[in-house]
C-alpha positions in Angstrom: -8.0 3.1 4.6 -6.3 1.1 1.9 -6.1 0.5 -1.8 -4.8 -2.3 -4.0 -1.5 -1.8 -5.7 -2.1 0.8 -8.4 -0.1 2.7 -11.0 -1.6 6.2 -11.3 -1.6 8.0 -14.7 -0.7 11.7 -14.0 0.2 13.2 -17.3 -2.4 16.0 -16.8 -1.3 16.9 -13.3 0.9 19.7 -14.4 -0.9 22.1 -12.1 1.9 24.6 -11.7 4.8 25.8 -13.9 6.7 27.5 -11.1 10.4 27.0 -11.3 10.4 25.1 -8.0 7.9 22.5 -9.1 9.8 19.3 -10.0 8.7 15.7 -9.4 7.1 12.9 -7.3 6.7 9.2 -7.0 3.7 8.2 -9.0 3.8 4.4 -8.5 3.3 3.3 -5.8 1.5 6.6 -5.3 3.0 9.0 -2.9 0.9 10.4 -0.1 0.8 13.9 -1.6 -0.2 12.5 -5.0 -3.2 10.7 -3.5 -4.4 14.1 -2.2 -5.2 15.1 -5.8 -8.5 14.3 -7.5 -6.7 11.9 -9.9 -10.0 10.8 -11.5 -9.8 14.0 -13.5 -6.6 12.6 -15.1 -7.7 9.0 -14.9 -11.3 8.4 -16.0 -12.8 5.4 -14.2 -10.3 5.6 -11.2 -12.2 4.2 -8.2 -9.5 4.1 -5.5 -9.6 6.0 -2.3 -8.0 9.5 -2.0 -6.4 11.3 0.9 -8.4 14.1 2.4 -7.6 17.2 4.5 -4.2 17.6 2.7 -4.1 21.4 2.4 -2.3 23.2 -0.4 0.0 20.3 -1.2 -2.8 18.7 -3.2 -2.1 21.3 -5.9 1.7 20.8 -5.8 2.5 17.1 -5.1 5.8 17.7 -6.9 6.9 20.4 -4.5 8.1 18.6 -1.4 11.5 20.1 -1.4 13.9 20.5 1.6 17.7 20.6 2.2 19.6 17.6 0.8 21.7 15.2 2.9 19.2 13.0 4.7 19.5 11.5 7.3 22.4 13.8 8.5 20.5 16.8 7.2 17.2 17.3 5.4 13.7 17.9 6.8 13.3 18.2 10.6 12.0 15.3 12.6 8.2 15.4 12.8 8.2 17.3 9.4 9.6 14.6 7.1 6.4 13.9 5.3 5.8 17.6 4.6 9.5 18.4 3.8 9.7 21.1 6.5 6.0 22.0 5.9 6.8 23.2 2.4 3.1 23.8 1.7 1.8 23.4 5.3 1.9 20.7 7.9 -1.0 18.6 6.9 1.2 15.8 5.5 2.7 15.2 9.0 -0.6 14.1 10.5 -0.4 10.6 12.2 -2.7 7.7 12.8 -3.2 4.1 11.6 -6.1 5.1 9.4 -5.2 8.7 8.5 -3.8 8.0 5.1 -4.7 5.7 2.2 -2.3 2.7 1.9 -1.1 0.7 -1.1 -0.7 -3.1 -0.8 2.9 -4.3 -1.2 5.0 -7.3 -0.3 8.6 -8.1 0.1 10.7 -8.6 -3.0 11.3 -6.9 -6.3 9.2 -3.9 -6.9 9.3 -1.0 -9.4 9.2 2.7 -8.3 8.2 5.1 -11.0 8.8 8.9 -10.9 7.0 11.7 -12.7 8.9 15.0 -13.4 7.5 18.4 -14.2 10.9 20.3 -14.2 13.8 17.8 -14.3 17.1 18.5 -12.5 20.5 17.0 -13.0 20.5 14.2 -10.4 23.0 12.9 -7.9 21.0 9.9 -6.7 17.7 8.4 -5.6 17.4 6.6 -2.2 14.6 4.6 -0.6 14.3 4.2 3.2 11.7 2.1 5.0 10.4 2.3 8.6 11.5 -0.2 11.2 9.1 -3.0 11.8 8.1 -1.7 15.3 7.6 2.0 14.4 4.5 3.6 15.8 2.2 5.1 13.2 0.5 7.2 15.9 3.7 9.1 16.7 5.4 11.8 14.6 7.5 10.5 11.8 11.2 10.9 12.7 14.6 9.6 11.7 14.3 7.0 14.5 11.2 5.7 12.7 13.3 4.6 9.7 16.2 2.3 9.1 19.4 4.3 9.0 20.5 2.9 5.7 18.4 2.9 2.4 17.2 -0.4 1.1 17.8 0.9 -2.4 20.2 3.5 -3.9 20.4 4.5 -7.5 23.4 6.6 -8.4 23.0 9.1 -11.3 26.1 11.2 -11.1 24.5 14.2 -12.8 22.1 12.4 -15.2 18.9 14.3 -16.0 15.5 12.6 -16.2 13.0 13.4 -18.9 9.8 15.2 -18.4 6.8 13.1 -17.4 6.9 9.4 -16.3 10.5 8.9 -17.3 12.3 7.0 -14.5 11.7 3.5 -13.1 13.8 1.9 -10.4 13.6 -1.8 -9.5 14.3 -2.3 -5.8 14.3 -5.2 -3.4 11.8 -4.3 -0.7 12.7 -5.9 2.6 10.3 -8.0 4.7 7.9 -6.1 6.9 4.4 -6.5 8.5 1.4 -4.3 8.5 1.4 -0.5 7.9 4.8 0.9 6.9 6.3 4.0 5.3 8.7 4.2 2.4 10.6 7.5 2.1 11.8 8.2 -1.4 14.5 10.8 -1.7 15.5 12.4 -5.0 18.8 14.3 -4.5 19.4 16.9 -7.2 22.8 17.9 -8.4 22.5 21.6 -9.2 20.8 22.9 -6.0 21.2 22.5 -2.2 17.9 20.6 -2.0 16.3 17.2 -2.4 12.7 16.0 -2.8 11.1 13.9 -0.2 8.1 11.6 -0.9 6.5 9.5 1.8 4.6 6.4 0.4 2.1 4.7 2.7 2.2 0.9 2.2 0.6 -2.1 3.8 2.2 -5.6 4.1 0.4 -8.7 5.3 0.2 -9.2 9.1 0.3 -6.3 11.6 2.9 -3.7 12.6 4.2 -4.6 16.1 4.5 -0.9 16.8 0.8 -0.4 16.2 -0.9 0.8 19.3 -3.8 -1.6 18.5 -1.5 -4.4 19.5 -1.9 -4.8 23.3 1.4 -5.7 25.0 1.4 -8.4 27.7 0.6 -7.2 31.2 3.8 -7.8 33.1 2.4 -6.1 36.2 -1.1 -7.4 36.6 -3.2 -6.0 39.4 -3.4 -8.6 42.2 -6.8 -9.8 43.4 -8.4 -7.7 46.2 -5.9 -5.0 45.8 -7.0 -2.5 48.5 -4.6 0.1 47.2 -6.7 0.7 44.0 -8.3 4.2 44.3 -12.1 4.5 43.9 -13.4 5.5 40.5 -14.6 9.0 41.0 -15.5 9.3 37.3 -17.5 6.2 36.6 -18.6 5.5 33.0 -22.2 6.7 32.6 -24.8 4.0 31.9 -25.3 3.0 28.3 -28.6 4.5 27.2 -28.6 2.8 23.9 -27.0 5.5 21.7 -25.9 5.0 18.2 -23.6 2.0 17.8 -24.2 0.7 21.4 -23.7 -3.0 21.8 -23.0 -3.4 18.1 -21.5 -6.5 16.4 -18.5 -5.8 14.2 -19.0 -4.8 10.5 -16.8 -6.5 7.9 -15.5 -4.4 5.0 -13.6 -6.5 2.4 -11.5 -4.8 -0.3 -12.5 -7.6 -2.6 -14.8 -10.6 -2.2 -14.0 -12.3 -5.6 -10.3 -12.5 -6.5 -9.5 -13.7 -10.0 -5.9 -14.6 -10.9 -4.1 -16.6 -13.6 -2.5 -20.0 -13.2 1.1 -19.6 -12.3 4.1 -22.1 -12.7 5.0 -21.6 -9.1 2.9 -21.2 -5.9 1.8 -17.7 -5.1 -0.1 -15.7 -2.5 -2.8 -13.0 -2.9 -3.8 -10.6 -0.2 -7.3 -10.8 1.2 -7.8 -7.4 2.9 -10.4 -6.6 5.6 -8.5 -3.7 7.1 -11.5 -1.4 6.9 -13.5 -3.7 9.2 -15.0 -1.8 12.3 -15.6 -3.0 15.8 -13.5 -6.1 15.6 -11.8 -7.8 18.6 -10.9 -11.0 16.8 -10.4 -12.2 13.2 -10.8 -15.8 12.2 -10.0 -16.9 8.6 -10.8 -20.4 7.2 -10.5 -22.3 3.9 -14.0 -23.8 3.7 -14.0 -25.1 0.2 -11.1 -26.7 -1.8 -8.5 -26.8 1.0 -5.2 -28.3 -0.2 -4.4 -26.5 -3.4 -5.7 -23.4 -1.7 -4.5 -22.5 1.8 -3.8 -19.5 4.1 -0.7 -17.6 5.0 -0.2 -14.8 7.6 2.5 -13.3 5.4 4.8 -14.0 2.6 7.1 -17.0 3.1 5.2 -18.0 6.2 3.8 -21.6 6.8 0.4 -22.4 5.3 -2.7 -23.4 7.2 -6.4 -24.2 6.9 -7.3 -21.7 9.6 -5.7 -18.5 11.0 -6.9 -16.2 13.8 -5.7 -13.3 15.8 -6.8 -10.0 17.3 -5.3 -7.8 14.6 -5.2 -10.2 11.7 -7.2 -8.1 9.3 -5.2 -9.1 6.2 -4.0 -12.6 5.2 -2.7 -14.2 2.0 -4.6 -16.8 0.0 -1.9 -19.3 -0.9 -2.4 -21.1 -4.3 -0.4 -24.1 -5.3 1.5 -24.0 -8.6 -0.1 -25.1 -11.9 -3.6 -25.4 -10.7 -7.0 -23.9 -11.8 -10.3 -23.8 -9.9 -12.0 -22.0 -7.1 -11.8 -21.9 -3.3 -14.0 -20.2 -0.7 -12.5 -18.5 2.3 -14.6 -17.5 5.4 -13.9 -14.6 7.6 -15.5 -14.5 11.0 -15.1 -11.3 13.0 -16.3 -11.1 16.6 -16.5 -8.8 19.6 -18.2 -9.0 23.0 -21.6 -8.1 21.4 -21.6 -10.6 18.5 -20.0 -11.7 15.3 -20.2 -11.2 11.6 -19.3 -13.5 8.7 -18.4 -12.9 5.1 -16.9 -15.1 2.3 -14.2 -14.5 -0.3 -13.9 -16.5 -3.5 -10.5 -17.0 -5.0 -10.5 -18.2 -8.6 -7.6 -19.3 -10.7 -8.0 -19.3 -14.5 -5.9 -20.9 -17.2 -4.4 -18.1 -19.2 -4.9 -20.1 -22.3 -8.6 -20.4 -21.9 -11.0 -17.5 -22.6 -10.5 -13.9 -23.3 -7.8 -14.3 -25.9 -8.5 -12.1 -28.9 -7.2 -13.1 -32.4 -3.5 -12.2 -32.7 -3.3 -10.9 -29.1 -1.7 -12.9 -26.4 -2.9 -13.0 -22.8 -1.2 -10.8 -20.2 1.5 -12.9 -18.4 3.1 -11.9 -15.1 6.9 -12.1 -15.4 7.0 -11.3 -19.1 8.9 -8.2 -20.3 6.6 -5.7 -22.1 7.6 -2.8 -24.3 5.7 0.3 -25.4 3.1 -0.6 -27.9 2.8 -4.2 -27.0 -0.8 -5.5 -26.9 -2.3 -8.0 -24.4 -5.7 -9.5 -23.7 -6.9 -9.4 -20.1 -10.4 -10.4 -18.9 -11.8 -10.2 -22.5 -10.3 -6.7 -23.1 -7.4 -5.6 -25.2 -4.8 -3.3 -23.7 -1.8 -1.4 -25.1 1.5 -1.0 -23.1 2.3 2.6 -22.3 5.7 2.1 -20.6 8.4 -0.6 -20.7 8.2 -2.9 -17.6 8.1 -6.4 -16.4 4.5 -7.7 -15.9 3.3 -8.5 -12.4 0.1 -9.9 -11.0 -0.6 -6.8 -8.9 0.2 -4.6 -12.0 -2.3 -6.1 -14.3 -3.8 -4.1 -17.1 -7.1 -3.6 -15.3 -5.4 -1.8 -12.4 -2.0 -0.4 -13.6 -3.3 2.6 -15.5 0.1 4.2 -16.0 1.4 1.0 -17.7 -1.7 -0.1 -19.8 -4.4 1.6 -21.8 -7.6 -0.1 -22.9 -8.0 0.0 -26.7 -11.3 0.8 -28.4 
């Protein structure tokens, strides 16, 4: 499961006024937040939600445990649930157990929402090691020992609501990873622990779907191999028998604006089922449009691999136009094909309303600023620096469509 990078509006999620209810990461959305039916607070929200979360869905701000991580804090195996504060459902494992948010290495903002602010000592952000195993319990050994970002507050108190934004440099990773955001308060013995499920391009080398090389292959005619006393029963043609893979694309038409520098945009087919091999190709307009396995990697016309369910559509600087990408997914029973169109538009052409400038990634926006995006006018809700993955159509905590 996976979602595009989103910013979730949560001003109406004040579901409890208990003194121990405090705060959570709203963007990128924490695991517990995505357990809540956010569409009630965010009309038109169409992203996936986590299921089977237990009581924490009513208290996403309540993941509180002793401060002092990693020396202290929640127990290994109970990090995501903060010592099972509202039950152990948050500690469930698996590659596809939780909704993921697209992310890439580099500068990213992390936004907090507070229901009962505390004087604060610091905020810290830890990330899993590139070879962590998503199918195993989450432990300290899963994470890097040092945070990739630390914000010292020295007793400062955040405001109520969406009042704190941190800009952090996210390190390079591949595939499914976890970010652990820790808010250490200054006036109690506790801290708040938020796990954020994120997805980089490429694949996680600790993923059990990646088959390691067989360093001890069985020799031919090995007489020591015991007979199979439990042979697989014959296939009687049940549901799904001998089925070709089924491709599920997150988007099949990606529209972006012309940039003064080359850029990459994720093409995500992680929900595809039954795949044994992925092959990606640029079939129209190769040259200004190419393929990358991950950020900063070389570019190609074709990429393929057993677990290569997500790639980057690389686009040359200062160009407009369209390209068509083909994904072929195969297994021993057949193959399936789908196409993705990537379209680059000139930000100066179309959609601009009188007196309202087009949305521009990299530009600093302040509360009340108005922009035009895909023919609609949006008003800025929070100060931030614009980014392609935080466009007004998707970043609902940053932008509001005007009437």
